[in-house]
MIKOL-959521 format. One line per field, with one value per residue (C-alpha): x, y, z; residue number from 1. Coordinates in steps of 0.02 Angstrom, whole numbers, plus 50000, padded with zeros to 5 digits. Each point is the difference from the previous one (the first is absolute). Example, Ala and Ser with C-alpha at 12.3 -4.5 7.8 and 13.67 -1.06 7.14 Angstrom:
REM MIKOL-959521
xx: [50615_50069]
yy: [49775_50172]
zz: [50390_49967]
pos: [1_2]
***
This chain:
REM MIKOL-959521
xx: [51480_49937_49960_50181_50062_49884_50062_50181_49957_49921_50154_50115_49900_50005_50187_50030_49903_50069_50181_50128_50115_49983_49906_49961_49949_50051_49978_50143_50040_50022_49836_49922_49836_49981_50086_49962_49974_50178_50070_49892_50029_50189_50012_49854_49899_49815_49938_49931_50163_50098_49879_50088_50157_50169_50085_50169_49948_49989_50184_50142_50075_50172_49930_49880_50116_49990_49811_49985_50114_49891_49838_50072_50035_49815_50008_50136_49884_50006_50115_50038_50093_50036_50001_50078_49951_49940_49815_49917_49879_49852_50081_50151_50113_50069_49978_50127_49903_50058_49880_49990_49922_49946_49935_49920_49990_49833_49950_49999_50012_50152_49983_50095_50032_50104_50057_50083_50187_50038_49933_49907_50101_49983_49855_50114_50084_49833_49951_50163_49970_49820_50052_50135_49874_49878_50137_50048_49818_49973_50158_49961_49812_49971_49875_49954_49840_49939_49832_49936_49898_49897_49934_50030_50084_50137_50151_50085_50163_50000_50066_49855_49879_50094_49991_49811_49988_49901_50033_50096_49842_49911_49933_50086_49894_50019_49842_50037_50179_49943_49872_50142_50051_49937_49845_50102_50128_49877_49964_50188_50035_49844_50062_50178_49942_49881_50139_50118_49888_49923_50146_50151_50053_50105_49976_50094_49895_50009_49827_49916_49912_49889_50057_49884_50032_49946_50173_50040_50163_50102_50055_50091_49915_50081_49938_50076_49886_50050_49945_49959_49945_49972_49888_50034_49979_50087_50057_50149_50017_50093_49920_50103_49961_50069_49897_50146_50094_49845_49948_50176_49994_49831_50062_50154_49892_49889_50151_50071_49832_50000_50178_49949_49850_50112_50126_49864_49937_50177_50024_49835_50050_50169_49913_49822_49880_49912_49841_50035_49839_49863_50112_50172_50111_50170_50130_50144_50147_50126_50159_50047_49893_50064_49910_49876_49954_49983_49884_49890_49993_49955_49858_49928_50013_49920_49857_49973_49999_49866_49891_50007_49991_50153_50067_50162_50125_50140_50161_50086_50186_50042_50045_50116_50183_50079_49952_50088_49966_49870_49906_49998_49933_49861_49952_49983_49895_49881_49976_49968_49871_49911_49993_49928_49852_49961_50067_50148_50148_50089_50166_50044_50137_50148_50158_50152_50101_49857_49976_50183_49988_49843_50084_50159_49898_49901_49831_49864_49895_49963_49821_49983_49963_50114_49971_50098_49883_49834_49910_50045_49942_49832_49979_50030_49871_49872_50026_49976_49844_49930_50044_49917_49845_49993_50015_49863_49886_50016]
yy: [49087_49835_50085_50058_49824_49930_50127_49953_49815_50030_50094_49866_49862_50094_50029_49819_49931_50115_50022_49938_49947_49826_50027_49873_49985_49850_49940_50000_49819_50046_49934_50109_50089_50117_50019_50126_49966_50051_49874_49860_50046_50009_49829_49919_49941_50016_50090_49841_49905_50137_50018_49932_49953_50019_50149_49918_49852_50117_50045_49897_49896_50075_50176_49966_50007_50191_49992_49860_50095_50154_49903_49909_50167_50042_50043_50133_50144_50107_49941_50031_49892_49996_49832_49976_49822_49880_49962_49843_50028_49884_49928_49948_50137_50139_50189_50111_50123_50131_49999_50123_49920_50103_49955_50140_50010_49942_49922_49811_50009_50020_50111_49969_50098_49937_50037_49889_50025_49946_50102_49911_49953_50117_49968_49948_49872_49924_49997_49912_49868_49977_49976_49876_49901_49997_49940_49861_49947_50000_49900_49868_50011_50016_50120_50039_50027_50047_49979_50101_49870_50131_50081_49858_50130_49929_50086_49934_50049_50041_49828_49917_50105_49948_49814_50015_50102_50140_50188_50075_50090_49834_49979_49842_49946_49827_49926_50066_49938_49824_50004_50003_49822_49859_49906_49848_50111_50108_49873_49981_50187_50027_49870_50068_50180_49953_49909_50146_50136_49896_49891_50097_49862_50056_49916_49975_49929_49971_50027_50059_50166_50061_50175_50144_49956_49820_49920_49855_50036_49901_50108_49977_50090_50012_50086_50046_50060_50147_49978_50139_49958_49820_50045_50004_50182_49996_49873_50030_49898_49966_49958_49924_49955_49822_49951_49965_49900_49903_49955_49937_49898_49924_49965_49913_49894_49951_49951_49897_49912_49961_49934_49889_49934_49966_49912_49888_49961_49959_49887_49912_49978_49929_49869_49980_49882_49895_49901_49841_49912_50027_49948_50008_50156_50025_50131_50021_50076_50104_50068_50001_49997_50140_50035_50132_49911_49830_50075_50081_49840_49895_50117_50003_49811_49960_50122_49916_49825_50052_50096_49860_49855_49930_49825_50019_50142_49972_50100_50001_50041_49988_50186_49986_49982_49998_49997_50056_49960_50138_49944_49819_50052_50105_49855_49881_50126_50021_49811_49987_50139_49911_49840_50093_50054_49818_50007_49910_50091_49926_50060_49990_50053_49982_50015_49891_50145_50054_49821_49989_50167_49948_49838_50086_50127_49861_50069_49899_49943_49828_49949_50128_49927_50065_49977_50040_50131_50086_49882_49847_50085_50044_49819_49940_50121_49947_49815_50028_50103_49861_49865_50097_50026_49813_49956_50123_49922_49827]
zz: [53721_49932_49835_49986_50034_49868_49874_50038_49983_49829_49939_50067_49912_49835_50016_50050_49852_49864_50052_49874_50144_50073_50164_50134_50182_50105_50177_50123_49957_49816_49931_49867_50041_49850_49831_49864_49815_49952_50125_49929_49817_50021_50081_49909_50151_50036_50155_50077_49978_50091_50146_50155_49900_50087_49918_50024_49892_49850_50020_49928_50143_49970_50026_50143_50152_50030_49985_50127_50121_49983_50028_50152_50085_50011_50185_49984_49952_49843_49863_49818_49875_49814_49913_49829_49955_49868_50015_49933_49857_49976_49841_50109_49929_50111_50009_50091_50109_50126_50147_50145_50154_50150_50171_50104_50190_50065_49836_49977_49810_49887_49846_49840_49841_49854_49823_49872_50006_49822_49856_49862_49848_49851_49883_49858_50115_50046_49817_49956_50134_49943_49819_50053_50103_49856_49882_50120_50019_49812_49966_50131_49966_50188_50075_50179_50096_50173_50086_50148_50094_50090_49840_49874_49890_49891_49923_49842_49920_49815_49951_50091_49896_49843_50041_50025_49839_50084_50000_50146_50058_50031_50179_50067_50148_50076_49926_49825_50012_50042_49860_49872_50048_49891_50065_50052_50090_50098_50139_50026_50013_50108_50125_50000_50022_50141_50095_49971_50073_50139_50056_49935_49881_49850_49832_49836_49859_49812_49925_49841_49979_49858_49954_49957_49816_50026_49997_50116_50087_50126_50147_50163_50144_50172_50157_50169_50141_50111_50181_50122_50178_49950_49853_49813_49946_49831_49873_49886_49843_49838_49833_49859_49820_49982_49848_49882_50130_50055_49823_49962_50160_49953_49824_50070_50117_49853_49896_50143_50017_49814_50012_50144_49902_49851_50110_50070_49825_49940_50151_49960_49818_50048_50109_49931_50087_49867_50034_49899_50056_50127_50145_49921_50004_49919_50046_49876_50094_49901_50079_50183_50157_50108_50165_49942_49838_50086_50132_49868_49893_50153_50050_49825_49979_50168_49965_49831_50079_50124_49877_49869_50125_49911_50040_49904_49980_49874_50019_49831_50018_49815_49999_50151_49948_50172_50183_50157_50182_50014_49844_50059_50170_49922_49885_50148_50095_49853_49988_50188_49992_49857_50104_50151_49893_49958_49822_49923_49928_49849_49929_49815_49881_50119_49895_50038_50068_50112_50061_50051_50092_50093_50052_50059_50097_50084_49946_50087_49851_50071_49964_49861_49829_49864_49814_49844_49930_50022_49878_50104_50160_49923_49944_50177_50068_49869_50037_50187_49970_49889_50126_50140_49895_49962_50185_50038_49868_50081]
pos: [1_2_3_4_5_6_7_8_9_10_11_12_13_14_15_16_17_18_19_20_21_22_23_24_25_26_27_28_29_30_31_32_33_34_35_36_37_38_39_40_41_42_43_44_45_46_47_48_49_50_51_52_53_54_55_56_57_58_59_60_61_62_63_64_65_66_67_68_69_70_71_72_73_74_75_76_77_78_79_80_81_82_83_84_85_86_87_88_89_90_91_92_93_94_95_96_97_98_99_100_101_102_103_104_105_106_107_108_109_110_111_112_113_114_115_116_117_118_119_120_121_122_123_124_125_126_127_128_129_130_131_132_133_134_135_136_137_138_139_140_141_142_143_144_145_146_147_148_149_150_151_152_153_154_155_156_157_158_159_160_161_162_163_164_165_166_167_168_169_170_171_172_173_174_175_176_177_178_179_180_181_182_183_184_185_186_187_188_189_190_191_192_193_194_195_196_197_198_199_200_201_202_203_204_205_206_207_208_209_210_211_212_213_214_215_216_217_218_219_220_221_222_223_224_225_226_227_228_229_230_231_232_233_234_235_236_237_238_239_240_241_242_243_244_245_246_247_248_249_250_251_252_253_254_255_256_257_258_259_260_261_262_263_264_265_266_267_268_269_270_271_272_273_274_275_276_277_278_279_280_281_282_283_284_285_286_287_288_289_290_291_292_293_294_295_296_297_298_299_300_301_302_303_304_305_306_307_308_309_310_311_312_313_314_315_316_317_318_319_320_321_322_323_324_325_326_327_328_329_330_331_332_333_334_335_336_337_338_339_340_341_342_343_344_345_346_347_348_349_350_351_352_353_354_355_356_357_358_359_360_361_362_363_364_365_366_367_368_369_370_371_372_373_374_375_376_377_378_379_380_381_382_383_384_385_386_387_388_389_390_391_392_393_394]
***
């Protein structure tokens, strides 16, 4: 008798494994005990991930009510139901499957058999969609990739192969994929990949790769982890050729940097700081003193006073035709800053119109020596240097 049972068990196992129908066995509470290969292939799950999984969780919530009613009536004896529902695929899409579920008297398990309800699209339709997808990828220069974290196998779309400049038959494993990144980019992608598979952190990076033909190429690589039972089992990603855009961006940044350097040089030329003598500086001012320019001139002048240990700083206003309240205020602030550093600020070249404006504006120039021109100011500085030297000699 036992030999007969063993023979039946062997036949059942063979049928269960090789059947093209989706077969499963679940406990009375709906948790899966066994699934066959067709079941797993159709829905894309591994055997381990389905072990103990609630069958109802694989069903679209809108279609699950009849199933839950059937499972809740476990104590009512034998029962049979047909379920036409959408089932969740591992890639988050849905498959419509017709399942027959049966519960037998005296048996604690529920047995299920299913077939896909919707026929596959014709081959030419799939080919048309594939060609359209390839055209879209080629136009946008965006490829896709997927990694199975259990095997480290990696799948690339055709555009991803093209970006790497390798043939479609190339074996894209994780380690070889990372090896395409430039030496300076590899630590970055290593850290991002490690955090993605271990902590479930997505990433979106712009890095350089070195293609199989030796070309440096800017790419955008993005990854999204897929979690199952609290563990990352797959990673889905996009891979885009952004080399043209990135090089234009870098070129623009370089041009902006050059423009900024030129602007600084022009500003320095419009207000050059001249070392007249060892401790005498002169600053010819041309044009107005708006906020930004006044701040820059002040910083440069104060740095020059400190670095040259200057005792005198001459502000030559010969090139200033008019002043407003803001210009007068900036001028006073510059002179105060000079005084705080222990130097003396002298003002030269004030034109009659400018003098009237300064007076009407109430500019506080009391205690500041003013002279007619730069020559006279330099003479004053030289006389005071000579007098100080004479006092020191005594």
